[in-house]
C-alpha positions as CSV (number, residue, x, y, z in Angstrom):
1,M,-1.0,32.4,34.6
2,K,1.6,30.8,32.4
3,K,0.9,30.6,28.7
4,V,1.0,27.1,27.3
5,R,3.1,27.0,24.2
6,I,1.4,24.8,21.6
7,I,3.8,23.1,19.1
8,K,2.2,22.1,15.9
9,R,2.9,18.5,15.0
10,F,2.9,17.9,11.3
11,K,1.4,14.8,9.7
12,I,3.6,12.2,8.1
13,V,2.7,13.4,4.6
14,E,3.5,17.0,5.5
15,Q,6.8,15.9,7.0
16,I,7.8,13.8,3.9
17,I,7.0,16.8,1.7
18,A,9.1,19.0,3.9
19,V,11.9,16.4,3.8
20,I,11.7,16.3,0.0
21,L,11.9,20.0,-0.3
22,L,14.8,20.3,2.1
23,A,16.8,17.2,1.3
24,V,16.0,16.6,-2.4
25,L,14.7,19.6,-4.2
26,A,16.8,22.3,-2.6
27,P,20.1,20.4,-3.2
28,M,19.0,19.6,-6.7
29,I,18.3,23.3,-7.4
30,V,21.7,24.3,-6.0
31,S,23.3,21.5,-7.9
32,A,21.5,22.7,-11.1
33,I,22.9,26.2,-10.7
34,I,26.4,25.0,-10.0
35,I,26.4,22.4,-12.8
36,N,25.0,25.0,-15.2
37,N,27.6,27.5,-14.3
38,V,30.4,24.9,-14.5
39,N,29.1,23.7,-17.9
40,Q,28.7,27.3,-19.1
41,H,32.3,28.1,-18.1
42,A,33.6,24.9,-19.7
43,V,31.7,25.5,-23.0
44,R,32.8,29.1,-23.0
45,N,36.4,28.0,-22.6
46,E,35.9,25.5,-25.4
47,L,34.5,28.1,-27.7
48,Q,37.4,30.4,-26.9
49,Y,39.9,27.6,-27.5
50,S,38.2,26.6,-30.8
51,A,38.1,30.3,-31.9
52,L,41.9,30.6,-31.2
53,T,42.6,27.3,-32.9
54,I,40.6,28.3,-36.0
55,S,42.4,31.7,-36.2
56,E,45.8,29.9,-36.0
57,S,44.7,27.3,-38.5
58,I,43.6,30.0,-40.9
59,A,46.9,31.7,-40.6
60,S,48.7,28.4,-41.2
61,N,46.5,27.8,-44.3
62,I,47.4,31.2,-45.6
63,K,51.1,30.7,-45.0
64,T,50.9,27.3,-46.7
65,F,49.0,28.8,-49.7
66,L,51.4,31.6,-50.1
67,A,54.4,29.3,-49.7
68,S,53.0,27.2,-52.5
69,G,52.6,30.4,-54.6
70,S,56.2,31.4,-53.8
71,D,57.5,28.0,-54.8
72,E,55.6,28.2,-58.1
73,I,57.0,31.8,-58.7
74,D,60.5,30.6,-58.1
75,E,60.1,27.8,-60.6
76,I,58.8,30.4,-63.2
77,V,61.7,32.7,-62.6
78,L,64.1,29.9,-63.1
79,A,62.4,28.8,-66.3
80,L,62.4,32.3,-67.7
81,K,66.1,32.5,-67.4
82,Y,66.5,29.8,-70.0
83,I,63.9,31.2,-72.4
84,K,65.5,33.6,-74.9
85,T,62.7,35.2,-76.9
86,D,59.9,37.4,-75.5
87,Y,57.4,35.5,-77.6
88,A,58.4,32.2,-76.1
89,K,58.1,33.8,-72.6
90,D,54.6,35.0,-73.3
91,V,53.5,31.6,-74.6
92,Y,55.0,29.9,-71.5
93,L,53.3,32.3,-69.1
94,K,49.9,32.0,-70.8
95,D,50.2,28.2,-70.6
96,L,51.0,28.4,-66.9
97,I,48.0,30.6,-66.2
98,L,45.7,28.0,-67.8
99,H,47.0,25.3,-65.5
100,S,47.7,27.3,-62.3
101,N,45.6,26.8,-59.2
102,I,47.0,29.9,-57.5
103,F,47.4,32.7,-60.0
104,D,45.0,34.1,-62.6
105,S,47.6,36.4,-64.3
106,I,51.4,36.6,-64.5
107,D,53.3,39.4,-66.2
108,V,57.0,40.4,-66.6
109,K,57.4,44.1,-65.9
110,E,60.2,46.6,-66.0
111,M,61.2,48.1,-62.7
112,K,60.8,51.8,-63.5
113,Q,60.8,52.9,-59.8
114,D,61.7,51.5,-56.4
115,I,58.8,49.2,-55.6
116,G,60.1,48.4,-52.1
117,F,61.9,45.1,-52.5
118,G,64.7,46.3,-50.3
119,K,66.8,43.4,-49.3
120,S,64.0,41.0,-50.1
121,D,63.4,39.8,-53.6
122,E,59.7,39.0,-53.0
123,I,56.7,41.1,-51.9
124,I,53.1,40.1,-51.2
125,Y,51.0,43.1,-52.1
126,L,47.4,43.7,-50.9
127,D,45.7,46.8,-52.3
128,E,44.1,49.2,-50.0
129,H,40.5,48.2,-51.0
130,G,41.1,44.5,-50.5
131,Q,40.0,43.8,-54.1
132,S,43.3,42.2,-55.2
133,M,46.3,40.3,-53.9
134,K,49.6,40.1,-55.7
135,M,52.9,38.4,-55.3
136,L,55.9,40.4,-56.7
137,K,59.1,38.5,-57.5
138,K,62.4,40.3,-58.4
139,I,64.2,38.7,-61.3
140,N,67.0,41.2,-61.6
141,D,67.6,44.9,-61.1
142,K,65.6,45.7,-64.3
143,I,62.6,43.4,-64.3
144,Y,60.3,41.7,-61.9
145,L,57.5,39.2,-62.0
146,D,53.9,40.4,-61.2
147,A,51.6,37.5,-60.3
148,N,48.0,38.2,-59.5
149,I,46.6,35.7,-56.9
150,N,43.2,34.1,-57.7
151,L,41.1,35.2,-54.7
152,N,38.5,32.4,-55.3
153,Q,41.3,29.8,-55.2
154,F,42.7,31.6,-52.1
155,K,39.4,31.4,-50.3
156,N,38.8,27.8,-51.2
157,K,42.3,26.8,-49.9
158,V,42.1,28.8,-46.7
159,F,38.4,28.1,-45.7
160,N,38.3,24.5,-47.1
161,I,38.3,22.7,-43.8
162,F,35.8,25.1,-42.2
163,K,33.0,24.8,-44.8
164,E,30.6,23.1,-42.3
165,D,31.5,25.4,-39.4
166,D,29.0,28.1,-38.4
167,R,31.6,30.6,-37.3
168,Q,32.2,33.7,-39.2
169,I,35.8,34.2,-40.5
170,Y,37.0,37.5,-41.9
171,L,40.4,38.3,-43.6
172,L,41.4,42.0,-43.5
173,N,44.3,43.9,-44.8
174,K,46.4,46.3,-42.7
175,D,43.8,49.0,-43.3
176,K,41.1,46.7,-42.0
177,K,39.5,46.3,-45.4
178,L,37.9,42.9,-46.1
179,I,39.8,40.6,-48.4
180,A,37.8,37.3,-47.9
181,A,35.1,36.0,-45.6
182,H,33.4,32.8,-44.6
183,N,29.7,33.1,-43.5
184,Y,29.7,36.8,-44.1
185,D,27.2,39.0,-42.4
186,E,27.4,42.8,-42.7
187,K,25.9,43.6,-39.3
188,D,28.2,41.1,-37.5
189,F,31.2,42.3,-39.6
190,N,30.7,45.9,-38.6
191,R,30.3,44.9,-35.0
192,V,33.5,42.8,-34.8
193,T,35.7,45.3,-36.7
194,Y,34.4,48.0,-34.3
195,A,35.3,45.8,-31.3
196,L,38.8,45.1,-32.7
197,P,41.5,46.6,-30.4
198,R,43.7,49.4,-31.8
199,E,46.9,47.8,-30.7
200,L,47.2,44.2,-32.0
201,K,49.8,41.5,-31.2
202,S,51.6,40.0,-34.1
203,D,51.8,36.3,-34.9
204,D,49.6,35.3,-32.0
205,S,46.0,34.4,-31.5
206,V,44.1,36.7,-29.0
207,I,40.6,36.7,-27.6
208,F,38.8,40.0,-27.6
209,G,35.3,41.4,-27.2
210,K,33.0,42.0,-24.2
211,V,30.4,39.2,-24.7
212,K,31.8,36.2,-22.8
213,N,29.6,33.6,-24.4
214,Q,30.4,34.9,-27.9
215,P,34.2,35.0,-27.9
216,L,36.1,36.8,-30.7
217,A,39.6,35.9,-31.7
218,Y,42.1,37.6,-34.0
219,F,45.5,36.7,-35.5
220,K,47.7,39.4,-37.0
221,M,50.1,38.2,-39.6
222,E,53.3,40.2,-40.5
223,K,54.0,38.7,-43.9
224,P,51.7,39.5,-45.5
225,E,50.2,42.1,-43.2
226,M,46.8,40.5,-42.7
227,I,44.3,40.3,-39.8
228,I,42.3,37.1,-39.3
229,I,39.1,37.5,-37.2
230,V,37.0,34.5,-36.0
231,N,33.5,35.4,-34.7
232,T,31.4,33.1,-32.5
233,T,27.8,33.8,-33.6
234,H,24.7,34.0,-31.4
235,W,23.5,30.8,-33.0
236,I,26.6,28.9,-32.0
237,T,26.1,30.1,-28.4
238,K,22.5,29.1,-28.5
239,T,23.3,25.6,-29.8
240,T,26.1,25.0,-27.3
241,I,25.8,26.9,-24.0
242,N,22.0,27.4,-24.1
243,T,21.2,24.0,-25.4
244,A,23.4,22.3,-22.9
245,R,21.9,24.5,-20.2
246,Y,18.4,23.4,-21.2
247,K,19.4,19.8,-21.3
248,I,20.8,20.0,-17.8
249,L,17.7,21.7,-16.5
250,A,15.5,19.2,-18.3
251,A,17.5,16.3,-16.9
252,L,17.3,17.7,-13.4
253,F,13.6,18.5,-13.8
254,L,12.9,14.9,-15.0
255,S,15.0,13.6,-12.1
256,A,13.1,15.7,-9.6
257,L,9.8,14.7,-11.2
258,F,10.8,11.0,-11.0
259,I,11.9,11.4,-7.3
260,I,8.7,13.2,-6.5
261,S,6.6,10.6,-8.2
262,V,8.3,7.7,-6.5
263,V,8.2,9.4,-3.1
264,G,4.6,10.5,-3.7
265,L,3.6,6.9,-4.5
266,Y,5.5,5.7,-1.5
267,T,3.9,8.4,0.7
268,Y,0.4,7.5,-0.7
269,Y,0.8,3.9,0.3
270,L,2.4,4.8,3.6
271,Y,-0.4,7.3,4.4
272,I,-3.2,4.9,3.5
273,N,-1.7,2.1,5.6
274,I,-1.0,4.4,8.6
275,R,-4.6,5.7,8.4
276,Q,-5.8,2.0,8.5
277,L,-3.6,1.6,11.6
278,F,-5.1,4.7,13.2
279,K,-8.7,3.6,12.4
280,A,-8.0,0.1,13.9
281,I,-6.5,1.6,17.1
282,M,-9.5,4.0,17.4
283,A,-11.9,1.2,16.9
284,L,-10.1,-0.8,19.5
285,S,-10.3,2.1,22.0
286,M,-14.0,2.4,21.4
287,G,-14.6,-1.3,22.1
288,N,-14.7,-2.7,18.6
289,Y,-12.6,-5.9,18.9
290,N,-13.4,-7.1,15.3
291,R,-11.7,-4.3,13.4
292,K,-8.5,-5.5,11.7
293,I,-5.9,-3.6,9.7
294,R,-6.3,-4.2,6.0
295,L,-3.2,-2.9,4.3
296,L,-2.8,-1.7,0.7
297,T,0.3,-3.7,0.0
298,S,2.8,-3.1,-2.8
299,V,6.5,-3.0,-3.3
300,F,6.3,0.4,-1.5
301,T,4.9,-1.1,1.7
302,P,7.6,-1.3,4.3
303,Y,8.3,-4.6,6.1
304,E,7.8,-2.9,9.5
305,I,4.3,-1.7,8.6
306,I,3.3,-5.2,7.4
307,F,4.9,-6.7,10.6
308,L,3.1,-4.2,12.8
309,A,-0.2,-4.9,11.0
310,D,0.2,-8.7,11.4
311,E,1.0,-8.4,15.1
312,F,-1.8,-6.0,15.6
313,N,-4.3,-8.3,13.9
314,K,-2.9,-11.2,16.1
315,M,-3.5,-9.1,19.2
316,I,-7.0,-8.2,18.0
317,D,-7.7,-11.9,17.5
318,E,-6.5,-12.7,21.0
319,I,-8.4,-9.8,22.5
320,N,-11.5,-10.8,20.6
321,M,-11.2,-14.4,21.7
322,S,-10.6,-13.2,25.3
323,Y,-13.6,-10.9,25.0
324,R,-15.8,-13.7,23.7
325,E,-14.6,-15.9,26.5
326,L,-15.2,-13.2,29.0
327,K,-18.6,-12.5,27.6
328,H,-19.4,-16.2,27.7
329,K,-18.2,-16.4,31.2
330,N,-20.3,-13.5,32.1
331,K,-23.3,-15.2,30.6
332,E,-22.5,-18.3,32.6
333,L,-22.0,-16.3,35.7
334,K,-25.3,-14.5,35.1
335,K,-27.0,-17.9,34.5
336,L,-25.2,-19.2,37.6
337,D,-26.4,-16.2,39.6
338,E,-29.9,-16.7,38.3
339,F,-29.7,-20.4,39.1
340,R,-28.4,-19.6,42.6
341,A,-31.2,-17.1,43.2
342,N,-33.8,-19.6,41.9
343,L,-32.3,-22.4,43.8
344,V,-32.4,-20.4,47.0
345,D,-36.0,-19.5,46.3
346,A,-36.9,-23.1,45.4
347,V,-35.1,-24.5,48.4
348,S,-36.6,-21.9,50.7
349,H,-40.1,-22.5,49.5
350,E,-40.2,-26.1,48.4
351,F,-38.1,-27.6,51.2
352,R,-39.9,-25.6,53.9
353,T,-43.3,-27.4,53.5
354,P,-42.1,-31.0,53.8
355,L,-39.6,-30.0,56.6
356,T,-42.4,-28.3,58.4
357,S,-44.6,-31.3,58.1
358,I,-41.9,-33.7,59.2
359,K,-41.0,-31.4,62.1
360,G,-44.6,-31.1,63.2
361,Y,-45.6,-34.7,63.0
362,T,-42.3,-35.8,64.6
363,S,-43.0,-33.4,67.5
364,R,-46.5,-34.8,67.8
365,L,-45.2,-38.4,68.0
366,L,-42.7,-37.4,70.7
367,R,-45.2,-35.7,73.0
368,Q,-45.6,-37.4,76.4
369,D,-48.6,-35.3,77.6
370,I,-51.0,-36.9,75.2
371,K,-51.7,-40.5,74.3
372,L,-52.0,-41.2,70.5
373,D,-53.9,-44.2,69.2
374,E,-52.3,-46.6,66.7
375,E,-54.2,-45.2,63.7
376,T,-53.0,-41.6,64.4
377,K,-49.4,-42.8,64.8
378,Q,-49.5,-44.7,61.5
379,K,-51.0,-41.7,59.8
380,S,-48.3,-39.4,61.2
381,L,-45.5,-41.8,60.2
382,K,-47.0,-42.2,56.7
383,I,-47.0,-38.4,56.3
384,I,-43.4,-38.2,57.5
385,K,-42.4,-40.9,55.1
386,N,-44.1,-39.2,52.1
387,Q,-42.5,-35.8,52.9
388,T,-39.1,-37.5,53.4
389,E,-39.4,-39.1,49.9
390,R,-40.5,-35.8,48.5
391,L,-37.4,-34.2,50.0
392,S,-35.3,-37.0,48.6
393,R,-36.7,-36.5,45.1
394,M,-36.1,-32.8,45.3
395,V,-32.5,-33.3,46.4
396,E,-31.9,-35.9,43.7
397,D,-33.3,-33.4,41.1
398,L,-31.0,-30.7,42.3
399,L,-27.9,-33.1,42.3
400,V,-28.5,-34.3,38.8
401,I,-28.6,-30.8,37.2
402,P,-24.8,-30.3,37.2
403,D,-24.4,-33.7,35.6
404,I,-26.9,-32.9,32.9
405,E,-25.4,-29.5,32.1
406,G,-21.8,-30.8,32.1
407,A,-22.8,-34.0,30.1
408,R,-21.3,-36.1,32.9
409,L,-24.3,-38.4,33.5
410,K,-23.2,-41.9,34.3
411,L,-25.9,-44.3,33.0
412,N,-26.2,-48.0,33.4
413,K,-28.2,-48.9,30.3
414,E,-30.0,-52.2,30.3
415,P,-33.2,-53.8,29.1
416,V,-36.0,-52.4,31.3
417,N,-39.6,-53.5,31.6
418,L,-41.6,-50.3,31.1
419,L,-44.7,-51.4,33.0
420,E,-42.7,-52.6,36.1
421,S,-40.8,-49.3,36.1
422,L,-44.0,-47.4,35.9
423,N,-45.5,-49.3,38.9
424,D,-42.4,-48.7,41.0
425,S,-42.6,-45.0,40.0
426,L,-46.2,-44.7,41.1
427,L,-45.2,-45.6,44.7
428,S,-43.1,-42.3,44.9
429,V,-45.8,-40.1,43.3
430,K,-47.7,-38.0,45.8
431,N,-51.5,-38.1,45.7
432,H,-51.7,-40.4,42.7
433,E,-54.4,-42.2,44.5
434,T,-56.6,-39.1,44.3
435,R,-56.6,-39.2,40.5
436,V,-57.8,-41.6,37.9
437,L,-54.7,-43.0,36.1
438,N,-55.5,-44.6,32.7
439,I,-52.6,-46.9,32.1
440,D,-52.4,-48.4,28.6
441,I,-49.2,-50.4,28.6
442,P,-49.4,-54.1,27.6
443,H,-47.7,-56.7,29.8
444,D,-45.8,-58.0,26.7
445,F,-44.6,-54.5,25.7
446,P,-41.0,-54.8,24.3
447,L,-38.1,-54.0,26.7
448,V,-36.7,-50.5,26.6
449,L,-32.9,-49.8,26.6
450,A,-32.5,-47.4,29.5
451,D,-31.1,-46.8,33.0
452,N,-33.8,-48.2,35.3
453,D,-33.3,-45.6,38.1
454,R,-33.2,-42.7,35.7
455,L,-36.3,-44.0,33.8
456,E,-38.2,-44.1,37.1
457,Q,-37.1,-40.5,37.8
458,I,-38.4,-39.5,34.4
459,L,-41.8,-41.2,35.0
460,I,-42.1,-39.7,38.5
461,N,-41.5,-36.2,37.2
462,L,-43.9,-36.6,34.3
463,I,-46.8,-38.1,36.3
464,D,-46.2,-35.6,39.2
465,N,-46.4,-32.7,36.8
466,A,-49.5,-34.2,35.0
467,I,-51.3,-34.4,38.4
468,K,-50.2,-31.0,39.7
469,Y,-50.8,-29.0,36.4
470,S,-54.2,-30.4,35.4
471,H,-57.8,-29.6,36.2
472,E,-59.2,-31.2,39.3
473,N,-61.2,-34.4,38.9
474,T,-59.7,-35.0,35.4
475,P,-57.9,-38.3,34.5
476,V,-54.3,-38.7,33.6
477,S,-53.5,-41.1,30.8
478,I,-50.2,-43.1,30.4
479,A,-49.9,-44.9,27.1
480,S,-47.2,-46.7,25.1
481,A,-46.6,-47.6,21.5
482,V,-43.9,-48.9,19.3
483,E,-42.6,-46.6,16.5
484,G,-39.9,-48.3,14.4
485,T,-37.0,-48.9,16.8
486,K,-38.4,-46.5,19.4
487,A,-40.7,-47.0,22.3
488,V,-43.2,-44.1,22.7
489,I,-44.4,-43.1,26.1
490,K,-47.2,-40.6,26.1
491,V,-48.4,-38.9,29.3
492,T,-51.6,-36.8,28.8
493,N,-53.7,-34.6,31.1
494,C,-56.3,-31.9,30.8
495,S,-55.1,-28.3,31.3
496,E,-55.4,-24.8,29.8
497,Y,-54.0,-24.3,26.3
498,I,-50.4,-23.3,26.2
499,P,-49.1,-21.4,23.1
500,Q,-46.2,-22.9,21.2
501,E,-43.8,-20.1,22.0
502,V,-44.4,-20.8,25.7
503,L,-44.0,-24.6,25.2
504,N,-40.5,-24.1,23.9
505,K,-39.5,-22.4,27.2
506,L,-40.8,-25.1,29.5
507,F,-37.7,-27.1,29.2
508,G,-35.7,-24.3,30.9
509,K,-34.6,-24.3,34.5
510,F,-37.0,-22.9,37.1
511,I,-39.7,-22.3,34.5
512,R,-43.3,-22.7,35.5
513,V,-46.5,-21.8,33.7
514,D,-48.3,-19.1,35.8
515,D,-52.0,-19.4,35.2
516,K,-55.2,-19.9,37.2
517,T,-54.5,-23.7,37.2
518,T,-50.9,-23.6,38.4
519,R,-50.8,-20.4,40.3
520,T,-51.2,-22.1,43.7
521,T,-49.2,-25.2,42.7
522,R,-45.8,-25.4,44.3
523,G,-42.7,-26.8,42.5
524,T,-39.1,-26.1,41.7
525,G,-39.6,-25.7,37.9
526,L,-36.9,-28.2,37.2
527,G,-39.0,-31.2,36.3
528,L,-39.0,-30.9,32.5
529,F,-35.4,-29.7,32.4
530,I,-34.3,-32.8,34.2
531,V,-36.6,-35.1,32.1
532,K,-35.2,-33.7,28.9
533,G,-31.6,-34.1,30.0
534,L,-32.1,-37.7,31.1
535,V,-34.1,-38.6,27.9
536,L,-31.4,-37.1,25.6
537,A,-28.7,-38.9,27.6
538,M,-30.4,-42.2,27.0
539,G,-30.5,-41.5,23.2
540,G,-34.2,-40.5,23.1
541,S,-36.3,-37.4,22.4
542,I,-39.1,-35.5,24.1
543,E,-41.9,-33.3,22.7
544,L,-44.6,-31.2,24.3
545,I,-48.0,-30.9,22.7
546,S,-50.8,-28.5,23.8
547,L,-54.2,-28.6,21.9
548,P,-56.9,-25.8,22.0
549,S,-59.3,-28.5,23.3
550,G,-57.3,-28.5,26.6
551,E,-55.4,-31.7,26.0
552,F,-51.7,-31.5,27.1
553,S,-49.3,-34.3,26.2
554,V,-45.6,-35.1,26.9
555,V,-44.3,-37.6,24.3
556,V,-41.1,-39.4,25.2
557,K,-39.3,-41.7,22.7
558,L,-36.6,-44.1,23.9
559,P,-34.7,-46.8,22.0
560,L,-35.9,-50.4,22.3
561,A,-33.6,-53.0,23.7
């Protein structure tokens, strides 16, 4: 037996989440890592470049400062050559010290030993402890000028443009003793001097140190022998690389959050609307043709979903309309089937009796073996005639039903004398001679606007029913009256009490009251249905009244001519 491999189908929401993770979040995470690394590398290069630039700038500032000092010393030496007395020289030098921005003391000293001028006539001297800085200028072979540089002025001139910079700058002598510093920190100073390479390149800025994000730069000067160190502190790294990293991550996080929010809102509307579509389809499959799709519309609702919902709702309307029509047709077919069955029953029962009578009396008249007297012949012919008329009325009743139901009755309305129409109708009523008929219609009764033939058909049915469905030996009353613009015709007989809910059903087709009075009375059950249809077609109304006393009345109202 083969195993059936079941593939799990994800829902739309699950698929969209998977797409977001694969197509949005994963690339964004990779992009964040790449951008962060690129940014870190770029900022690191920038920090290294700035450290190198600062070291070169410091070296340039030192050279500029010392060049200014050298020019001032040259001017002093030149001036001293023209001053003859020692007293005047002392006064001159003291006055210079008061106004100098470079030196804090200048002395003329005898050259007792070889100081180390060599071929040069100028020396910049740094003591081994880094506590003083001097500029020595040779005047002649016997004397030289000893100028002590003001370290505070030196620091101000060298570090002036870097006052707002957070980097640490250290100036060392050749023995790596501190001469001057900017943003001095003992711990950091010990660390950077320890990391300083043993072999240093001269007159060039170089990056050193093992911490990539905290670059160190040095610049070794030959004249004077001085080492400039620029340290990028942890705080600078934090405010540049780390801050930029956090900003990038925050921007990517906010972007991802925005994308997820938008997609989530879109997914929510899409999911709700698709569920509405599923529910409508399920309702349709279960036979509910009234369920429509009610979308939750917004800017996130796709046009295709709205179009699909509209088309589905149109289809539902058409299906519902077709279903109603089919249901209506089924009802009509059911009624037609009932009508057919009742018609067959009525024809088979009601037509059989008159046809049997006609056949029997016709056969009797045609017999040659017996001789019938004239009275017997007339009686037989009269019975044949009555049964033929009965058949004619039944056929006419059956033929008028489709016209009544289809509202296709063709009436020839004209002023009709009610009493004459009644007398003509009595000729077609079976056994009316056996009952007492109380007729209360004046000879001068106003003319009625009606179709004479149809009016006679109405009166025949009413009188025939009154005779058939009444107690034996009880009279039938036919009265008339005028009520506004209407002529009122009231046919009354004596029968059992009929409840109101049963009265309302008597106007239906093939409806007969089954009680001890009518159980043996034959009929098609179409009389009142036909009467009501004809009365309404002539602009009238009809009402049935049954009283507990046993009085039963049919009240017909027709317009006066």
